[in-house]
Each structure stands twice: as structure tokens, then as C-alpha cells.
C-alpha positions, 0 to 999 in steps of 0.5 A, spaced: 353 920 590 359 914 590 364 913 595 371 910 593 377 907 596 384 905 595 384 902 589 380 905 586 373 901 586 367 905 586 361 903 591 355 908 588 349 909 593 343 911 591 339 918 593 334 917 598 327 920 597 325 926 603 321 922 608 313 925 610 309 924 615 302 923 611 296 927 612 288 924 615 285 923 609 278 928 611 272 926 611 269 928 604 276 924 601 273 918 606 267 918 603 270 918 597 274 911 600 268 908 601 266 910 594 271 906 590 270 900 596 263 899 594 264 900 587 268 894 587 266 890 591 259 890 587 263 890 580 268 883 584 261 880 586 258 882 578 265 878 576 264 873 580 257 871 579 258 872 571 264 866 571 259 861 575 254 863 571 257 862 564 260 854 567 
């Protein structure tokens, strides 16, 4: 989408995406997110402990 003024200068506009309201996650999705968070916590803890052990 663009406009042109009296001098012929173009002014371009970005096309805006449609906006929608996100749905609240279901109980199954919440359980999956909690499991992923637990795995990420264990992984990061292992990385930090390994870094301390090596140094």
C-alpha cells in the first residue's frame, strides 16, 4: 500500500496483519509447558554444574 503526494514522492506503508485474541491454553497444553520447563531447568542446571566442575 502506498500514497503519492503533489510532488510525486511515494510513501510506502507496511501491510498490517490481522489481529486476534489468543485462546487460553488447555490443561493438556499447560501440562506440556510445565514438562518442558522442568526439562529446561534440569538441562541448564547440568550445564552450570558441569561448568563449575570443569573450572
